[in-house]
MIBA-274386 format. One record per residue: x, y, z of N, C-alpha, C in turn; residue in one letter. Coordinates in pm, whole numbers, plus 50000, padded with zeros to 5 digits. Layout:
! residues N
XYZXYZXYZa;...
***
This chain:
! residues 150
641627049523375642697059423434642297075223478m;640917077223403639957087223472639887088523606k;639257076023659638557076123769640027078923876n;641117071523826642217073823919642577089823934l;642697098123849642277110623803641577120323873w;640537118523914639447122023990639587118324123n;640177106224158640397104224323641647114424364k;642697112924278643687120024294643567133724329t;642647141724256642247158024288641217159024397g;640637148224408639847147824519640797146624631w;641657137824667642437140424781643577150424786i;643797155124677644897169324662644117179224721l;642447180324694642037189024773641687189224909f;641547181024955641677179625134642827183425158w;644077176525114645287182225174645567193525144l;645227201825035645687215425000644427224425046s;643497219625154642157228125179642667239225250l;643627241025333644177253725410644437263625302p;645717256825211646197265725146644987274825033a;644287263924989643217270424899642307278924993l;642117279325081641187286325174642027299025178h;643357306225145643857316125128643867323825032v;644347312524946644197315924813643047322224735y;641987315324772640677319424702640287329524783l;640407333324888640217345524968641057356724942r;642207356224856642557366424802642367368624619r;641837359924599642187364524434640437367024419s;640807375324273639317375724193638817367224133k;637337367424140636967354224090635467356424014r;635437347823901633897349223858633117336323848t;632097335223811630787323123791630017328923679r;629127319323610628297324823560626997309723550i;626237315823588624837309623534624337308123390l;624747297123315624317299923190622647290023182i;621637297523129620137290523159619827285522995k;618997278422975618837269222878617617261722883s;616257268122877615017265222927615007261723103g;615017250523151614697244223307616697238423332s;617277241123235618507234023234619757242623291k;620277241323359621717251823417623177243623329v;623677248823314625407247123301626357243423401l;626467229423468627357230123548628587226423546v;629617224923657631047215723625631117211823740v;632287203623717633357197723845634577196323828r;635267204623932636587206123915637657193723918g;638567191123888639287180623887639917184624089w;640717195824128640857197324241639727204724300l;638617192524333637527198624423637237188124506s;636177192424596635087182524678634317172824591d;633987175124480633377163424345631777172324350d;631457184624387630197190824392630217195324265r;629147198524196628767205124094628927218324125w;629207227824041629487240824054629037249923935q;628827264223946628637270223832630107273923749l;630557271523638631487275523566632247288023636p;633447291723596634277301423594635557299723679g;635877306623715637517308323762638087323523811g;639357323323837640047337023847640577342123744g;640667357023760640727366423696642197368023699l;643057372323571644127375523544644037387223609h;645657395323644645957404623684645207414823642k;644307423423662643667438823624643257433223486n;642347421123475641437416223399639867420823399e;639187426823325637777430723335637217417223375d;636267416623452635517403123516634567396023388p;634147408123290633377401723178634047393623061l;635467402223069636417393722947636427381123003v;637187379323154637367370623249636637357023233g;635397359523256634097352723229634087347323115i;634397352123014634127347922859635357339222829l;636487344822886637757335722878637527322822949r;637317321523067637637311823141636617298323092e;634937304823033634187297623001634397289622865l;635617299322781635757291322649636937281622676k;637897290222767638857275822774638197263722870e;637487264422937637107251123011635887242722918e;634937251622842634057244822803633927242222659t;634607249322592634637256022453633107262422408s;632547263422502631527275222495631877287222464i;631447295522356631877310122333629957316222337t;630237326022418629147339022444629797351822393l;628937359422321629237373022318629057381422444d;629507389522438629237401422575628117405322592k;627347407722475625877412622459625067400422517s;625457388622529624297379422625624487375622742q;625757385722785625837382422950625127396422989l;624357392623135623997398923221624997400223355k;625117412323420625927411823541624737412523642k;625167400023750624147400123847624797404623983s;625937409424010626187415924123627457408124184g;627977410224290628727402424369628507392924487s;628927383324485628307372624557629337365424619k;629177358224739629907351324815629567338124815s;630767329224825630787314924847631177310224987q;630067308225026630177306725189629847291325196q;630557279425242630437266625258631527263825352s;631107253725409631837246025529633057246125523e;633557243725386634717245125366635637256125307l;635057264025210635867274625168634937285325132l;635587296625161634817309125136635457321825041h;634967327324941635457333424858634337343724780f;634737352724723633827364124632634337364124505d;633027365324451633147365924295632067372824246y;631907373224083631217386324030630637376623970e;628957375123957628247365223876627407375623754l;627487363023669627007367823535625927361123523f;624867362823431623957349323370623917354523214t;623327343223146622857342223024622167332122999a;621387334622882620427325722822621067319922699r;620857306822684620787300122535619587295422503m;619147299222368618197289122314618157275722291q;619677274222269619697259022218621107254222323q;620827241322366622147235922449623257235822339i;624147237322389625427235322311626437225622423t;626637213422371627427205022453628737211122477q;629287209922601630367212922640631557206322598p;632567207622521633737198722528634777205722629q;635327195222689636247199022810637587199422779l;638467207622795639827214922750640467214522870k;641827208322852642507206122962642427194923076g;642947195823186642927188023268642027194723420l;641537207823399640947213623516639627211623556e;639057205623442637577202623514637387186823428l;636457177223496636487164323481635037159723426t;633747169423498632727169323421632087180023379h;631247183223278630927195723245629127188823228a;628277194023248626747188523231625757198923217d;624447199423105623607204823165622417197423244w;621697203023352621547197523422619687203823464i;618937197323494617657204423548617767211123688d;617377222823668617907228723822617097228423928a;616077220123944615797213224053616367202124083e;617147193623992617427181824049619397181924069s;619847196524076621097201124124621277195524273l;622497187324303623087187124406624317197924442n;624027208424462624947219324487625007221924630l;626137227224638626137229624841625527238824884g;625027243224956623957256724989624357270524915n;625917272624920626667284224913626177286824766a;625747277024655625587281724499623947277124518q;623607269924580621977266424555621227277424579r;621087287924693620157302324648620847309624544h;621907310224515621927316624391621117313324249v;621217298024261620617291924150619217297324144i;618727291824274617057296724310616737308624262d;617367321024288617257331524281616647337024153a;618107334524073618107333723951617077326823829l;617217314523894616067305023784614917312723774m;614247316723881613047325023856612967339523787t;613877342323749614157358523688613607354623491k;
***
């Protein structure tokens, strides 16, 4: 059943690509790079091209990006961080062959890995993966490479 759900999301992603292109360019978004040793937390969305990406999502109207990323992280993975654990890394752009959008990027370090517990249907996978072995699109690969060295 889960495989059918994943395939349905993939098909809908490709069918809705023009609408996603417009929507994502207009929305305010966030992402977070959470590191624990050499591992980073990555997710795969239901409505996606099935690539790993950094956790995050859209902000509510007039929502502070710091509050929004903490909300998104908890909603999607059940991982709770404190504001003091986050460091803002600036505004970034995700430009891939498919989509383009801007987002506020935050970073955090965790001493111990907390296993994500997926909530809802938005994400299909979440895992801690060694940063070197990640199969990310070029859009997020440069962000990971730059921030892992800090």
